[in-house]
Short mmCIF file of the C-alpha atoms (twelve columns), coordinates in Angstrom:
data_MODEL
# 
_entry.id   MODEL 
# 
loop_
_atom_site.group_PDB 
_atom_site.id 
_atom_site.type_symbol 
_atom_site.label_atom_id 
_atom_site.label_alt_id 
_atom_site.label_comp_id 
_atom_site.label_asym_id 
_atom_site.label_seq_id 
_atom_site.Cartn_x 
_atom_site.Cartn_y 
_atom_site.Cartn_z 
_atom_site.pdbx_PDB_model_num 
ATOM 1   C CA . MET A 1   79.740 70.862 228.561 1 
ATOM 2   C CA . PRO A 2   77.506 69.359 231.284 1 
ATOM 3   C CA . ILE A 3   79.116 71.371 234.056 1 
ATOM 4   C CA . LEU A 4   77.694 74.560 232.559 1 
ATOM 5   C CA . ASN A 5   74.218 73.330 233.460 1 
ATOM 6   C CA . LEU A 6   75.045 73.112 237.160 1 
ATOM 7   C CA . SER A 7   73.606 75.729 239.479 1 
ATOM 8   C CA . PHE A 8   75.866 77.863 241.639 1 
ATOM 9   C CA . ASN A 9   74.882 75.860 244.724 1 
ATOM 10  C CA . SER A 10  75.667 72.604 242.949 1 
ATOM 11  C CA . LEU A 11  79.066 73.878 241.881 1 
ATOM 12  C CA . LEU A 12  79.753 75.030 245.431 1 
ATOM 13  C CA . ALA A 13  78.797 71.611 246.778 1 
ATOM 14  C CA . VAL A 14  81.131 69.889 244.303 1 
ATOM 15  C CA . LEU A 15  83.944 72.260 245.274 1 
ATOM 16  C CA . LEU A 16  83.442 71.654 249.002 1 
ATOM 17  C CA . LEU A 17  83.323 67.908 248.399 1 
ATOM 18  C CA . SER A 18  86.624 68.037 246.529 1 
ATOM 19  C CA . LEU A 19  88.192 70.068 249.317 1 
ATOM 20  C CA . SER A 20  86.762 68.048 252.217 1 
ATOM 21  C CA . PRO A 21  89.767 65.716 252.695 1 
ATOM 22  C CA . VAL A 22  91.985 68.806 252.992 1 
ATOM 23  C CA . LEU A 23  89.540 70.498 255.377 1 
ATOM 24  C CA . TYR A 24  89.261 67.392 257.549 1 
ATOM 25  C CA . ALA A 25  93.047 66.929 257.684 1 
ATOM 26  C CA . ASP A 26  93.429 70.557 258.745 1 
ATOM 27  C CA . GLN A 27  90.765 70.042 261.419 1 
ATOM 28  C CA . ALA A 28  92.665 67.061 262.855 1 
ATOM 29  C CA . GLU A 29  95.831 69.157 263.041 1 
ATOM 30  C CA . GLN A 30  93.923 71.983 264.706 1 
ATOM 31  C CA . LEU A 31  92.478 69.556 267.244 1 
ATOM 32  C CA . ASP A 32  95.917 68.280 268.193 1 
ATOM 33  C CA . LYS A 33  97.142 71.847 268.677 1 
ATOM 34  C CA . ALA A 34  94.086 72.832 270.720 1 
ATOM 35  C CA . LEU A 35  94.515 69.924 273.113 1 
ATOM 36  C CA . MET A 36  98.023 71.121 273.943 1 
ATOM 37  C CA . LEU A 37  96.844 74.575 275.086 1 
ATOM 38  C CA . THR A 38  96.146 75.572 278.687 1 
ATOM 39  C CA . PRO A 39  92.586 76.889 279.129 1 
ATOM 40  C CA . ASP A 40  91.722 80.176 280.791 1 
ATOM 41  C CA . ILE A 41  88.253 79.765 282.299 1 
ATOM 42  C CA . GLU A 42  87.801 83.463 283.069 1 
ATOM 43  C CA . ALA A 43  88.597 84.358 279.468 1 
ATOM 44  C CA . GLY A 44  86.185 81.636 278.372 1 
ATOM 45  C CA . LYS A 45  83.457 83.144 280.525 1 
ATOM 46  C CA . LYS A 46  83.855 86.475 278.726 1 
ATOM 47  C CA . ARG A 47  83.800 84.853 275.302 1 
ATOM 48  C CA . TYR A 48  80.810 82.685 276.189 1 
ATOM 49  C CA . VAL A 49  78.507 85.637 275.480 1 
ATOM 50  C CA . LEU A 50  78.786 84.522 271.836 1 
ATOM 51  C CA . CYS A 51  77.103 81.255 272.785 1 
ATOM 52  C CA . ALA A 52  74.506 82.505 275.245 1 
ATOM 53  C CA . ALA A 53  72.072 83.796 272.597 1 
ATOM 54  C CA . CYS A 54  71.222 80.220 271.597 1 
ATOM 55  C CA . HIS A 55  72.494 78.042 274.437 1 
ATOM 56  C CA . GLY A 56  71.468 80.344 277.276 1 
ATOM 57  C CA . LYS A 57  73.568 82.082 279.891 1 
ATOM 58  C CA . ASP A 58  73.653 78.853 281.908 1 
ATOM 59  C CA . GLY A 59  74.300 76.593 278.904 1 
ATOM 60  C CA . PHE A 60  70.971 74.815 279.274 1 
ATOM 61  C CA . GLY A 61  69.866 75.405 275.679 1 
ATOM 62  C CA . GLU A 62  66.797 77.222 274.356 1 
ATOM 63  C CA . GLN A 63  63.943 77.073 271.833 1 
ATOM 64  C CA . HIS A 64  61.982 74.191 273.394 1 
ATOM 65  C CA . GLY A 65  64.936 71.821 273.308 1 
ATOM 66  C CA . GLU A 66  66.043 72.407 269.715 1 
ATOM 67  C CA . PHE A 67  69.305 74.012 270.828 1 
ATOM 68  C CA . PRO A 68  71.337 71.564 272.914 1 
ATOM 69  C CA . SER A 69  72.358 71.843 276.515 1 
ATOM 70  C CA . ILE A 70  76.124 72.252 276.527 1 
ATOM 71  C CA . SER A 71  76.724 72.914 280.227 1 
ATOM 72  C CA . GLY A 72  78.741 70.144 281.861 1 
ATOM 73  C CA . GLN A 73  79.688 68.621 278.519 1 
ATOM 74  C CA . HIS A 74  83.222 67.222 278.319 1 
ATOM 75  C CA . GLN A 75  85.786 69.826 277.350 1 
ATOM 76  C CA . ARG A 76  87.447 67.742 274.657 1 
ATOM 77  C CA . VAL A 77  84.043 66.953 273.153 1 
ATOM 78  C CA . ILE A 78  83.187 70.651 272.919 1 
ATOM 79  C CA . ILE A 79  86.552 71.484 271.348 1 
ATOM 80  C CA . LYS A 80  86.140 68.760 268.731 1 
ATOM 81  C CA . GLN A 81  82.570 69.723 267.856 1 
ATOM 82  C CA . ILE A 82  83.494 73.393 267.406 1 
ATOM 83  C CA . LEU A 83  86.399 72.452 265.140 1 
ATOM 84  C CA . ASP A 84  84.245 69.963 263.214 1 
ATOM 85  C CA . ILE A 85  81.751 72.754 262.548 1 
ATOM 86  C CA . GLN A 86  84.543 75.130 261.506 1 
ATOM 87  C CA . SER A 87  85.908 72.602 259.019 1 
ATOM 88  C CA . LYS A 88  82.371 71.759 257.746 1 
ATOM 89  C CA . LYS A 89  82.847 68.159 258.838 1 
ATOM 90  C CA . ARG A 90  79.733 68.761 260.900 1 
ATOM 91  C CA . ILE A 91  77.177 70.733 258.907 1 
ATOM 92  C CA . ASN A 92  75.587 73.440 261.040 1 
ATOM 93  C CA . PRO A 93  75.038 76.750 259.179 1 
ATOM 94  C CA . THR A 94  73.525 78.398 262.274 1 
ATOM 95  C CA . MET A 95  76.832 77.953 264.084 1 
ATOM 96  C CA . TYR A 96  79.160 79.100 261.305 1 
ATOM 97  C CA . PRO A 97  79.135 82.832 262.182 1 
ATOM 98  C CA . PHE A 98  79.876 82.030 265.828 1 
ATOM 99  C CA . THR A 99  82.665 79.499 265.330 1 
ATOM 100 C CA . ASP A 100 85.065 81.117 262.895 1 
ATOM 101 C CA . MET A 101 88.521 81.653 264.364 1 
ATOM 102 C CA . PRO A 102 88.572 85.474 264.419 1 
ATOM 103 C CA . THR A 103 85.229 85.556 266.253 1 
ATOM 104 C CA . LEU A 104 86.269 82.985 268.850 1 
ATOM 105 C CA . GLY A 105 89.768 84.351 269.363 1 
ATOM 106 C CA . GLY A 106 91.663 81.573 267.640 1 
ATOM 107 C CA . LEU A 107 92.346 78.130 269.066 1 
ATOM 108 C CA . GLN A 108 92.955 79.626 272.491 1 
ATOM 109 C CA . GLY A 109 89.442 81.057 272.454 1 
ATOM 110 C CA . VAL A 110 88.003 77.660 271.516 1 
ATOM 111 C CA . VAL A 111 89.831 76.039 274.418 1 
ATOM 112 C CA . ASP A 112 88.823 78.782 276.867 1 
ATOM 113 C CA . ILE A 113 85.122 78.604 275.952 1 
ATOM 114 C CA . SER A 114 85.111 74.810 276.115 1 
ATOM 115 C CA . ALA A 115 86.716 74.839 279.570 1 
ATOM 116 C CA . TYR A 116 84.233 77.391 280.883 1 
ATOM 117 C CA . THR A 117 81.267 75.480 279.472 1 
ATOM 118 C CA . ALA A 118 82.499 72.130 280.779 1 
ATOM 119 C CA . GLN A 119 82.591 73.337 284.370 1 
ATOM 120 C CA . LEU A 120 79.024 74.695 284.349 1 
ATOM 121 C CA . PRO A 121 76.389 72.627 286.205 1 
ATOM 122 C CA . ALA A 122 74.544 70.255 283.880 1 
ATOM 123 C CA . ASN A 123 70.942 70.990 282.938 1 
ATOM 124 C CA . PRO A 124 68.744 69.604 285.749 1 
ATOM 125 C CA . ALA A 125 65.497 69.732 283.768 1 
ATOM 126 C CA . PRO A 126 65.903 69.095 280.029 1 
ATOM 127 C CA . VAL A 127 62.885 68.863 277.729 1 
ATOM 128 C CA . GLN A 128 61.548 65.294 277.803 1 
ATOM 129 C CA . GLY A 129 59.406 63.090 275.594 1 
ATOM 130 C CA . ASP A 130 55.989 61.716 276.480 1 
ATOM 131 C CA . GLY A 131 57.341 58.896 278.639 1 
ATOM 132 C CA . THR A 132 55.517 56.071 276.835 1 
ATOM 133 C CA . LEU A 133 58.595 54.269 275.506 1 
ATOM 134 C CA . LEU A 134 60.989 54.391 278.449 1 
ATOM 135 C CA . ASP A 135 61.338 50.640 278.978 1 
ATOM 136 C CA . ALA A 136 62.171 50.124 275.313 1 
ATOM 137 C CA . GLY A 137 64.555 53.080 275.426 1 
ATOM 138 C CA . GLU A 138 66.392 51.676 278.428 1 
ATOM 139 C CA . THR A 139 66.764 48.262 276.783 1 
ATOM 140 C CA . LEU A 140 68.046 49.764 273.539 1 
ATOM 141 C CA . TYR A 141 70.483 52.050 275.325 1 
ATOM 142 C CA . LYS A 142 71.913 49.300 277.527 1 
ATOM 143 C CA . THR A 143 72.196 46.961 274.556 1 
ATOM 144 C CA . TYR A 144 73.780 49.258 272.008 1 
ATOM 145 C CA . CYS A 145 75.124 52.442 273.602 1 
ATOM 146 C CA . THR A 146 76.912 51.742 276.879 1 
ATOM 147 C CA . ALA A 147 80.161 50.568 275.319 1 
ATOM 148 C CA . CYS A 148 80.928 54.129 274.205 1 
ATOM 149 C CA . HIS A 149 78.695 56.427 276.250 1 
ATOM 150 C CA . GLY A 150 78.849 54.503 279.541 1 
ATOM 151 C CA . THR A 151 76.263 52.817 281.724 1 
ATOM 152 C CA . GLY A 152 75.188 56.195 283.094 1 
ATOM 153 C CA . ALA A 153 75.393 58.002 279.734 1 
ATOM 154 C CA . GLN A 154 78.316 59.951 281.177 1 
ATOM 155 C CA . GLY A 155 80.377 59.756 277.978 1 
ATOM 156 C CA . ASN A 156 84.146 59.575 277.732 1 
ATOM 157 C CA . ASP A 157 86.197 62.751 277.514 1 
ATOM 158 C CA . ALA A 158 89.407 61.017 276.454 1 
ATOM 159 C CA . GLN A 159 87.651 59.316 273.529 1 
ATOM 160 C CA . PHE A 160 85.517 62.368 272.591 1 
ATOM 161 C CA . TYR A 161 82.265 60.521 273.377 1 
ATOM 162 C CA . PRO A 162 79.734 63.114 274.590 1 
ATOM 163 C CA . ARG A 163 77.873 63.100 277.866 1 
ATOM 164 C CA . LEU A 164 74.210 62.463 277.063 1 
ATOM 165 C CA . THR A 165 72.646 63.139 280.456 1 
ATOM 166 C CA . GLY A 166 70.878 66.464 280.841 1 
ATOM 167 C CA . GLN A 167 70.236 66.668 277.107 1 
ATOM 168 C CA . HIS A 168 66.972 67.707 275.452 1 
ATOM 169 C CA . TYR A 169 64.713 65.090 273.880 1 
ATOM 170 C CA . PRO A 170 64.032 67.067 270.642 1 
ATOM 171 C CA . TYR A 171 67.738 67.642 270.086 1 
ATOM 172 C CA . LEU A 172 68.576 63.982 270.690 1 
ATOM 173 C CA . VAL A 173 65.852 62.811 268.286 1 
ATOM 174 C CA . ARG A 174 67.092 65.166 265.572 1 
ATOM 175 C CA . GLU A 175 70.765 64.305 265.937 1 
ATOM 176 C CA . LEU A 176 70.192 60.546 266.142 1 
ATOM 177 C CA . SER A 177 68.015 60.747 263.026 1 
ATOM 178 C CA . TRP A 178 70.646 62.805 261.193 1 
ATOM 179 C CA . ILE A 179 73.358 60.342 262.172 1 
ATOM 180 C CA . LYS A 180 71.253 57.432 260.949 1 
ATOM 181 C CA . ASP A 181 70.551 59.213 257.661 1 
ATOM 182 C CA . LYS A 182 74.240 60.218 257.336 1 
ATOM 183 C CA . ILE A 183 73.400 63.909 257.346 1 
ATOM 184 C CA . ARG A 184 75.679 64.484 260.317 1 
ATOM 185 C CA . LYS A 185 79.096 63.703 258.861 1 
ATOM 186 C CA . ASN A 186 81.246 63.599 261.994 1 
ATOM 187 C CA . ALA A 187 79.537 60.647 263.668 1 
ATOM 188 C CA . ASP A 188 81.387 57.475 264.621 1 
ATOM 189 C CA . PRO A 189 80.955 54.884 261.823 1 
ATOM 190 C CA . ALA A 190 80.033 52.262 264.430 1 
ATOM 191 C CA . MET A 191 77.180 54.465 265.645 1 
ATOM 192 C CA . ILE A 192 75.943 54.997 262.098 1 
ATOM 193 C CA . ALA A 193 75.905 51.228 261.563 1 
ATOM 194 C CA . ILE A 194 74.020 50.589 264.820 1 
ATOM 195 C CA . LEU A 195 71.358 53.182 264.058 1 
ATOM 196 C CA . GLN A 196 70.560 51.619 260.684 1 
ATOM 197 C CA . SER A 197 68.499 49.014 262.550 1 
ATOM 198 C CA . PHE A 198 66.649 51.621 264.648 1 
ATOM 199 C CA . SER A 199 63.125 52.610 263.739 1 
ATOM 200 C CA . GLU A 200 61.787 56.112 264.325 1 
ATOM 201 C CA . SER A 201 60.113 54.911 267.516 1 
ATOM 202 C CA . ASP A 202 63.394 53.312 268.651 1 
ATOM 203 C CA . ILE A 203 65.144 56.656 268.288 1 
ATOM 204 C CA . GLN A 204 62.373 58.396 270.187 1 
ATOM 205 C CA . ALA A 205 62.540 55.775 272.930 1 
ATOM 206 C CA . VAL A 206 66.297 56.111 273.447 1 
ATOM 207 C CA . ALA A 207 66.103 59.905 273.320 1 
ATOM 208 C CA . ASP A 208 63.330 60.028 275.915 1 
ATOM 209 C CA . TYR A 209 65.179 57.597 278.187 1 
ATOM 210 C CA . LEU A 210 68.357 59.692 277.963 1 
ATOM 211 C CA . SER A 211 66.542 62.975 278.575 1 
ATOM 212 C CA . ARG A 212 65.458 61.607 281.963 1 
ATOM 213 C CA . GLN A 213 68.836 60.371 283.187 1 
ATOM 214 C CA . PRO A 214 70.251 62.352 286.140 1 
# 
């Protein structure tokens, strides 16, 4: 039978695809439960050591802007992204060992870490682009992005729209490209549709503009 010719990785991918509706439904239930919990910031500070290796002790990110700044990000956004990674709705193998429930201390640990991270000062000096496309980036952002992310790129905690200020240019370019190419599976469908009309230079322009917003 044809299935016998599939590699192990291919079989695993088919299995995960068949399970994904179940995984995503479970993630939505977990999110609802997490949002009902009361965060303990001091406990989150202790658990944050799991995150510091990549995101830095101050949450500013590392590795020349490849790892995102997470300090000052909205708490609900952080909770959702962690749970999306846990459920494989957002593909991020680097994060898998650090986001499983036993490691984080269950849903309470997720909530505690997110609350601690959210109250950290935002990155004052993220990695920036070369500055040659800022006017185009500003026009694109104000035309296509403010409805969700706000005129100041401040995001919307209630709607799970992330704050984009203080974020690294390389990270923004990568994530916008992955959303456009539908590699990042937890993106808003409206954002995916908008980015289909963006060229590579458009993405770079918006990312550079955002990396410079206070």
